[in-house]
C-alpha positions as CSV (number, residue, x, y, z in Angstrom):
1,M,140.2,-28.7,16.4
2,F,140.9,-32.2,14.5
3,C,144.3,-31.6,14.0
4,F,145.6,-34.2,16.2
5,F,143.9,-36.9,14.7
6,S,145.8,-39.1,12.3
7,R,143.7,-40.2,9.2
8,N,143.3,-44.0,9.9
9,V,140.5,-46.3,11.0
10,N,141.2,-46.2,14.9
11,N,140.6,-42.5,15.0
12,I,137.5,-42.1,12.8
13,G,135.2,-43.1,15.8
14,F,136.3,-40.4,18.0
15,A,136.1,-37.7,15.1
16,L,132.4,-39.0,14.0
17,K,131.5,-38.6,17.8
18,K,133.1,-34.8,17.9
19,L,131.3,-34.1,14.7
20,L,127.8,-35.5,16.1
21,V,128.2,-33.3,19.1
22,K,129.2,-30.5,17.5
23,A,126.3,-30.8,14.5
24,Q,124.1,-30.8,17.7
25,E,125.2,-27.9,19.1
26,D,125.2,-25.8,16.0
27,G,121.5,-27.3,15.3
28,R,122.6,-29.4,12.4
29,I,120.9,-32.8,13.2
30,V,118.0,-34.1,12.0
31,V,116.7,-37.8,14.0
32,G,114.5,-40.2,12.9
33,V,113.4,-42.1,9.5
34,Y,110.3,-39.8,8.9
35,E,112.2,-36.4,9.9
36,C,115.3,-37.6,7.6
37,A,112.9,-38.8,4.8
38,Q,111.4,-35.3,4.5
39,I,114.8,-33.7,4.4
40,L,115.9,-36.3,1.8
41,Q,113.0,-35.4,-0.3
42,N,112.4,-31.4,0.1
43,S,116.3,-30.3,0.3
44,P,118.5,-33.1,-0.2
45,E,121.4,-30.7,-0.9
46,T,121.6,-29.7,2.8
47,V,122.6,-32.8,3.8
48,R,126.3,-34.0,4.4
49,L,126.2,-37.0,6.0
50,C,123.7,-39.7,6.9
51,L,124.3,-42.0,9.7
52,L,122.6,-45.4,10.0
53,P,123.3,-47.7,13.0
54,E,123.5,-51.5,12.4
55,M,120.8,-53.4,13.4
56,A,120.7,-56.7,14.9
57,E,116.8,-56.5,14.9
58,T,115.2,-59.0,12.9
59,D,112.3,-56.3,12.3
60,V,111.7,-56.2,8.5
61,T,110.5,-52.7,8.5
62,V,113.7,-51.3,10.1
63,Q,115.8,-52.8,7.5
64,I,113.9,-51.8,4.9
65,H,113.7,-48.3,6.0
66,H,117.4,-48.2,6.3
67,K,118.1,-49.4,2.7
68,L,115.2,-46.9,1.4
69,V,117.2,-43.9,3.3
70,E,120.7,-45.4,2.0
71,A,119.5,-45.9,-1.7
72,F,118.3,-42.1,-1.8
73,C,121.6,-40.9,-0.1
74,W,123.4,-42.8,-2.7
75,E,121.2,-41.3,-5.6
76,N,121.8,-37.9,-4.3
77,D,125.2,-38.3,-3.8
78,I,125.0,-37.8,0.2
79,E,127.7,-39.9,2.0
80,V,126.4,-43.3,4.3
81,V,128.3,-44.0,7.4
82,K,127.4,-47.0,9.6
83,V,127.7,-47.3,13.2
84,D,128.3,-50.2,15.3
85,S,125.9,-49.3,18.0
86,L,122.3,-47.6,18.0
87,K,123.1,-47.2,21.8
88,K,126.4,-45.5,21.5
89,M,124.7,-43.0,19.1
90,E,121.6,-42.3,21.4
91,K,124.3,-41.7,24.2
92,V,125.9,-39.5,21.9
93,L,122.8,-37.6,21.0
94,I,120.3,-37.9,23.8
95,G,119.4,-34.6,24.8
96,E,116.2,-32.2,24.8
97,E,116.0,-32.1,21.0
98,V,116.2,-35.6,20.5
99,E,114.3,-37.0,23.5
100,G,111.1,-39.2,22.5
101,N,112.3,-39.6,18.7
102,G,113.9,-42.9,17.3
103,I,117.6,-42.4,16.7
104,D,117.2,-44.7,13.9
105,C,118.4,-42.8,11.3
106,V,120.5,-39.2,11.8
107,L,121.4,-36.7,9.2
108,I,124.3,-34.2,9.7
109,Q,123.2,-31.3,7.7
110,N,126.2,-28.8,6.1
111,A,127.8,-26.8,8.2
112,K,127.1,-22.6,8.0
113,T,130.8,-22.1,7.8
114,D,133.9,-24.5,7.3
115,S,134.4,-27.4,10.0
116,S,137.8,-29.2,10.6
117,A,135.4,-32.0,11.7
118,D,133.2,-32.2,8.6
119,D,136.6,-32.2,6.5
120,F,138.4,-34.5,8.6
121,I,135.2,-37.0,8.3
122,N,135.3,-36.1,4.0
123,N,138.6,-36.7,3.6
124,Y,138.5,-40.1,5.5
125,Y,135.6,-41.3,3.4
126,S,136.9,-40.4,0.3
127,M,139.7,-42.5,1.1
128,L,137.5,-45.6,1.4
129,S,136.3,-44.9,-2.4
130,N,132.4,-46.1,-1.8
131,Q,133.4,-48.9,0.9
132,C,130.5,-48.3,3.7
133,P,132.2,-49.9,6.8
134,V,130.7,-49.8,10.1
135,I,132.5,-47.2,12.3
136,D,133.0,-47.9,16.0
137,L,132.2,-45.1,18.1
138,P,133.6,-44.5,21.2
139,E,131.7,-44.8,25.0
């Protein structure tokens, strides 16, 4: 499915978008800070990836939530990826399952079977070696 992507910065946004769509289809998406916190507290081993949108807001509460989620993920060896836009992430994820929830934090849980999309993201992420870039999601 993702073999046509080369492993470079320009394609990671497309791969991440495909991964979000596939994970949502598979029911592996957890949305919202409080919902994510419950999963992280109770079963962090089930989480594959944490997505946090870059927040231009000055709301200190949102910033604190993001820092706490990010710290908890790093402490539990969960990969954290920041995306460039909350609006783009909402556009990818809007559906009956997420409507009404805040999409300010997204967890992607482990796939039940091997996923080339998950592998692509993980391989790319490991190449960054502990950097946390902001990924540009395509429209």
